[in-house]
C-alpha positions in Angstrom: 1.5 3.3 1.7 1.2 0.7 -1.1 -0.2 2.5 -4.2 -1.1 1.3 -7.7 -1.1 3.8 -10.6 -3.1 2.8 -13.6 -1.4 4.2 -16.7 2.2 4.8 -17.8 1.8 7.9 -19.9 3.5 11.1 -18.8 0.8 11.8 -16.2 0.8 8.3 -14.6 4.6 7.9 -14.7 5.4 11.2 -13.1 2.7 10.5 -10.5 4.4 7.2 -9.7 7.8 8.9 -9.5 6.5 11.7 -7.2 4.9 9.2 -4.9 8.1 7.0 -4.8 10.2 10.1 -4.0 7.8 10.6 -1.0 8.6 7.1 0.2 5.6 5.2 -0.9 5.6 1.6 -2.4 4.3 2.1 -5.9 3.4 -0.1 -8.8 2.4 1.0 -12.3 0.0 -1.2 -14.4 -0.1 -0.3 -18.1 -2.0 -2.0 -21.0 0.6 -1.2 -23.6 4.0 -2.8 -23.9 5.9 0.4 -23.1 5.5 3.8 -21.5 4.2 6.9 -23.3 2.6 5.0 -26.3 -0.6 7.1 -26.3 -1.2 10.8 -26.2 2.3 11.3 -24.7 4.2 9.7 -27.6 4.7 12.5 -30.2 2.6 15.4 -29.0 3.6 19.1 -29.5 6.1 19.1 -26.7 4.9 22.5 -25.4 4.7 23.3 -21.7 2.4 26.2 -22.3 0.5 28.0 -19.6 0.6 31.1 -21.8 -2.1 29.8 -24.0 -3.9 27.1 -22.1 -7.3 28.9 -22.5 -10.3 26.6 -22.8 -11.2 25.5 -26.3 -14.9 25.9 -25.4 -14.8 29.7 -26.1 -17.6 32.1 -27.0 -18.5 31.5 -30.6 -17.6 27.8 -30.5 -21.0 26.9 -31.8 -20.3 28.7 -35.1 -16.9 27.0 -35.3 -18.6 23.6 -34.8 -21.0 24.4 -37.6 -18.2 25.3 -39.9 -16.4 22.1 -38.9 -19.6 20.1 -39.8 -19.6 21.8 -43.2 -15.8 21.2 -43.7 -15.0 24.9 -43.6 -12.9 25.1 -40.5 -9.2 24.5 -41.3 -8.2 23.5 -37.8 -11.3 21.8 -36.4 -13.1 18.7 -37.6 -15.8 16.3 -36.5 -15.4 12.7 -37.4 -18.1 10.2 -38.4 -19.7 8.0 -37.2 -21.5 9.9 -34.5 -22.3 8.1 -31.2 -24.2 8.8 -28.0 -20.9 9.5 -26.3 -20.0 12.2 -28.9 -23.5 13.8 -28.7 -23.2 14.0 -24.9 -19.7 15.3 -25.0 -20.5 17.8 -27.7 -23.6 19.1 -25.9 -21.6 19.6 -22.7 -18.7 21.2 -24.7 -21.1 23.8 -26.3 -22.6 24.6 -22.9 -19.1 25.6 -21.7 -18.8 28.2 -24.5 -20.3 31.1 -22.5 -18.0 34.0 -21.6 -18.5 33.3 -17.9 -17.7 29.5 -18.2 -14.8 30.1 -20.6 -13.2 32.6 -18.3 -13.6 30.4 -15.2 -12.3 27.3 -17.1 -9.3 29.2 -18.5 -8.4 30.6 -15.1 -8.4 27.1 -13.6 -6.4 25.7 -16.5 -3.8 28.5 -16.2 -3.5 28.0 -12.5 -2.8 24.3 -12.7 -0.6 24.7 -15.8 1.6 27.4 -14.3 2.0 25.5 -11.1 2.9 22.3 -13.0 5.4 24.1 -15.3 7.2 25.5 -12.2 7.3 22.0 -10.6 8.8 20.6 -13.8 11.6 23.1 -14.3 12.5 23.4 -10.6 13.2 19.7 -10.5 16.7 18.6 -10.9 15.6 15.2 -12.4 15.0 14.1 -15.0 17.6 16.5 -16.3 16.6 18.8 -19.1 19.1 17.2 -21.5 17.4 13.9 -21.0 14.2 15.1 -22.8 15.4 18.1 -24.9 13.9 20.5 -22.4 14.3 24.3 -22.5 12.5 27.1 -20.8 13.1 29.7 -23.6 9.5 30.8 -23.8 6.8 30.2 -26.4 5.6 32.5 -29.2 1.8 32.6 -29.8 1.5 33.9 -33.4 -1.3 35.7 -35.3 -1.9 36.7 -38.9 -2.7 40.1 -40.3 -6.4 39.7 -39.5 -6.0 37.9 -36.2 -5.5 39.2 -32.7 -5.3 37.7 -29.2 -8.7 37.3 -27.4 -10.0 40.3 -25.5 -9.5 38.7 -22.2 -6.2 36.9 -22.8 -3.9 39.6 -21.5 -6.2 40.1 -18.4 -6.0 36.4 -17.5 -2.2 36.4 -17.8 -1.9 39.5 -15.7 -4.2 38.1 -13.0 -2.1 34.9 -12.9 1.1 36.8 -12.7 2.4 35.5 -16.0 4.8 37.8 -17.8 4.3 38.3 -21.5 5.3 40.7 -24.3 3.3 41.8 -27.3 5.5 41.8 -30.5 5.0 43.4 -33.8 6.3 41.8 -37.0 9.8 43.1 -36.8 10.1 42.4 -33.1 8.9 38.8 -33.8 11.6 38.3 -36.4 14.2 39.6 -34.0 12.9 37.2 -31.4 12.8 34.2 -33.8 15.3 34.6 -36.7 14.2 31.3 -38.3 11.0 33.1 -39.4 13.0 35.5 -41.6 13.4 32.7 -44.2 9.9 31.4 -43.8 7.4 31.5 -46.7 4.6 32.5 -44.4 4.4 35.8 -42.5 2.9 36.5 -39.1 1.8 40.0 -38.3 2.2 39.9 -34.5 2.8 37.6 -31.6 2.7 37.2 -27.8 5.8 35.9 -26.2 5.5 34.2 -22.8 9.1 33.8 -21.5 8.3 31.4 -18.7 6.9 28.7 -21.0 9.0 25.9 -22.3 9.4 22.9 -24.5 10.5 19.3 -24.2 9.8 15.8 -25.6 7.1 14.3 -23.4 7.8 10.7 -24.3 11.6 11.1 -23.6 10.7 12.7 -20.3 8.4 9.9 -19.4 11.0 7.2 -20.2 13.6 9.1 -18.1 11.1 9.5 -15.2 10.3 5.8 -15.4 14.0 4.9 -15.2 14.3 7.1 -12.0 11.1 5.6 -10.6 12.5 2.1 -11.2 15.7 3.0 -9.4 13.5 4.0 -6.4 11.8 0.6 -6.4 8.7 1.3 -8.5 7.5 -1.9 -10.2 6.1 -1.6 -13.7 3.7 -4.2 -15.2 3.4 -3.7 -19.0 1.0 -5.5 -21.3 -1.6 -5.8 -18.5 -4.9 -4.0 -19.3 -6.8 -3.4 -16.1 -10.1 -5.3 -16.3 -11.7 -4.0 -13.2 -11.1 -2.0 -10.0 -11.4 -4.4 -7.1 -13.4 -3.4 -4.0 -13.9 -4.3 -0.4 -17.3 -2.8 0.4 -17.3 0.7 -1.0 -13.6 1.1 -0.8 -11.3 0.4 -3.8 -8.5 -1.8 -2.7 -6.7 -2.8 -6.0 -6.9 -3.6 -9.7 -7.6 -6.8 -11.5 -5.8 -7.8 -14.7 -5.9 -11.0 -16.7 -2.9 -12.2 -14.7 -3.7 -11.2 -11.2 -5.2 -8.8 -8.7 -2.8 -6.1 -7.4 -4.0 -5.1 -3.9 -3.3 -1.6 -2.7 -4.0 1.0 -0.1 -4.8 3.5 -2.9 -5.4 3.3 -6.6 -4.8 6.3 -8.9 -6.5 6.2 -12.3 -4.2 8.0 -14.8 -5.1 6.1 -17.9 -6.0 8.9 -20.2 -8.8 7.9 -22.6 -9.2 4.5 -21.0 -10.0 6.1 -17.7 -13.7 6.7 -18.5 -14.5 3.0 -19.4 -12.5 1.7 -16.4 -14.5 3.9 -14.0 -17.9 3.4 -15.5 -18.8 0.1 -13.6 -18.4 2.0 -10.4 -21.0 4.6 -11.5 -18.7 7.3 -12.9 -19.8 8.9 -16.2 -16.8 11.0 -16.9 -17.1 12.9 -20.3 -13.7 12.1 -21.7 -13.7 11.9 -25.5 -10.9 11.4 -28.1 -9.9 14.5 -30.1 -7.3 13.6 -32.7 -4.1 15.5 -33.3 -1.3 14.9 -35.8 2.5 15.4 -35.7 5.5 15.3 -38.0 8.9 14.7 -36.3 12.0 15.6 -38.3 15.3 14.0 -37.2 17.8 15.5 -36.9 16.6 19.0 -36.4 17.6 21.4 -39.2 20.4 23.9 -38.7 17.7 26.7 -38.9 15.6 25.2 -36.1 13.7 27.6 -33.8 15.0 29.2 -30.6 11.7 28.6 -28.8 8.4 26.8 -29.3 5.6 28.5 -31.3 1.9 28.2 -32.0 0.1 29.6 -35.0 -3.2 30.4 -33.4 -5.3 30.7 -36.6 -3.8 27.5 -38.1 -4.0 25.5 -34.8 -0.4 24.3 -35.6 2.5 24.3 -33.2 6.2 23.6 -33.6 9.3 23.1 -31.3 12.8 21.8 -31.5 14.1 19.4 -28.9 17.9 20.1 -28.9 19.6 19.1 -32.1 17.7 15.8 -32.2 14.2 16.7 -33.3 12.0 19.4 -34.7 8.3 18.6 -34.5 5.1 20.1 -36.0 1.8 19.3 -34.4 -1.6 20.4 -35.3 -5.4 20.2 -35.7 -8.3 19.0 -33.5 -10.5 16.4 -35.1 -13.2 15.3 -32.6 -13.4 11.5 -32.8 -11.3 9.1 -34.8 -10.6 10.1 -38.4 -10.9 8.0 -41.5 -7.8 7.0 -43.4 -8.7 9.6 -46.0 -9.1 12.4 -43.4 -5.9 11.5 -41.7 -4.0 11.5 -45.0 -5.3 14.9 -45.8 -4.4 16.3 -42.4 -0.8 15.0 -42.6 -0.5 16.6 -46.1 -1.8 19.9 -44.7 0.7 19.7 -41.8 3.6 18.8 -44.2 2.8 21.8 -46.4 2.7 24.1 -43.4 6.0 22.8 -42.1 7.7 23.5 -45.4 6.3 27.1 -45.4 7.7 27.7 -41.9 11.0 26.0 -42.4 11.8 25.5 -46.2 14.8 23.2 -45.6 12.4 20.6 -44.3 11.2 20.0 -47.8 14.3 17.9 -48.3 13.6 15.7 -45.2 11.3 12.8 -44.5 9.6 13.0 -41.1 8.1 10.3 -39.0 4.3 10.7 -38.8 2.1 10.3 -35.7 -1.7 10.4 -35.2 -2.9 10.3 -31.6 -6.0 11.0 -29.5 -6.1 13.6 -26.7 -8.4 12.7 -23.7 -10.6 15.8 -23.9 -13.1 17.0 -21.3 -15.8 19.5 -22.2 -14.1 22.3 -20.1 -10.6 21.1 -20.9 -9.9 20.5 -17.2 -8.8 17.2 -15.7 -10.6 15.1 -13.2 -8.2 15.5 -10.3 -8.4 14.4 -6.7 -10.4 12.1 -4.4 -13.3 10.2 -5.9 -16.6 9.1 -4.2 -14.9 5.7 -3.3 -12.4 5.5 -0.5 -9.0 4.5 -1.8 -9.7 5.7 -5.4 -8.1 8.8 -6.7 -8.4 10.4 -10.2 -5.7 12.0 -12.3 -7.1 11.8 -15.8 -8.7 13.8 -18.7 -6.0 16.4 -19.1 -7.2 17.2 -22.6 -4.4 18.8 -24.8 -2.5 19.8 -21.7 -1.3 16.5 -20.2 2.4 17.3 -20.7 1.9 20.8 -19.3 -0.1 19.7 -16.3 1.6 16.4 -15.4 4.1 17.4 -12.8 1.6 19.7 -10.9 -1.1 17.1 -11.0 1.3 14.5 -9.6 2.4 16.7 -6.7 -1.3 17.4 -5.9 -2.1 13.7 -5.7 1.0 13.1 -3.5 0.0 16.0 -1.2 -3.5 14.6 -0.8 -2.3 11.1 0.0 0.0 12.5 2.6 -2.7 14.6 4.2 -1.3 17.9 3.0 -3.4 20.8 1.6 -2.6 21.1 -2.1 -1.2 24.4 -3.4 -4.3 25.1 -5.5 -8.0 24.8 -4.9 -9.3 21.6 -6.5 -12.9 22.5 -6.8 -12.7 23.2 -10.6 -11.3 19.7 -11.2 -13.8 17.7 -9.1 -15.0 14.4 -10.5 -18.7 15.1 -10.1 -18.9 18.5 -11.9 -21.0 17.0 -14.7 -24.4 15.4 -14.8 -25.5 13.4 -17.8 -26.3 16.4 -20.0 -25.6 19.4 -17.8 -23.1 20.8 -15.3 -23.4 20.6 -11.6 -23.8 23.9 -9.8 -20.5 25.8 -9.2 
């Protein structure tokens, strides 16, 4: 089968590689001049089923109000407002019931765990190619903070091992924190979770895909999906039309606009995150990845090459003033966690995650023959990439996927409400 994949981020690239391994003829069409230039470029690097719970949790309305008033340290809402933001925000708030949060978190956990296992079971790309480790992730809480009341139940139901740690157990697990100027009272350690540099993984996967015959077309924005009747049979760029038996849209934020002319109104909206990458990693770098849940800040080391801090969730595109303030906050936090970093100068990154209201991707067959969706992975693109790719490959080869795809269907949203489940 001749297949065109739109997008060369981590999701699109690993999808192309998985299809090439299955013997398909694959081409990637990418608007940027290189792979992994968007949300995959300098993200947190956490492969984290252990805390992939939906952001639209009970009480999110109060958090949104605090963000509007500038009183939520980790969450922001950027001006100017738009119709797209109002629609997305309305749908996001509707997902914040306990029932919806639980269902969305179960679906995210199922796909994330499946994907993590696909990643670490694969011999290639090799872990040393992307600083990958499966040493677990620590989810950290302050004196007044605790895991959610359903977190442990969800992990138990999914068969995910975890250990609750008190302060002293946490320091034994992560010695770096003994010298930190910030203290955490407790943590949850998920030993099966892992870390790795998503951009380096993407480039290594692209090299392997190229060796298998995958053709890559950079600097070619897709202008339209071409059709023959109702079927999608290729993509059109400014240079040419690439005909195909199947087209897979894995273009992150750009997916929504690309699909709109065919009648799809996918609520994918940018939520900005920030990162600082310190190279080389300090001698006191962490054993495993970690997330400070109350601060909405994560960190990880990728071998001796890089230590990265990533944080915050600003809905929309921040102003220069907002972005500068966020990077200053992140720098201050990094120095508290790892004081030697105060002597280093990091590279800074600001990027947008392709967020859906329920934090689940649109994954599987569309309403048009020949058109498949693999987009909108929210903050979990790196975690979910390998599993999503395998699911697409299974579908195209007529196999039943390993997990039920109902939660990820393309038509689960109307304009301002959710389709019945």
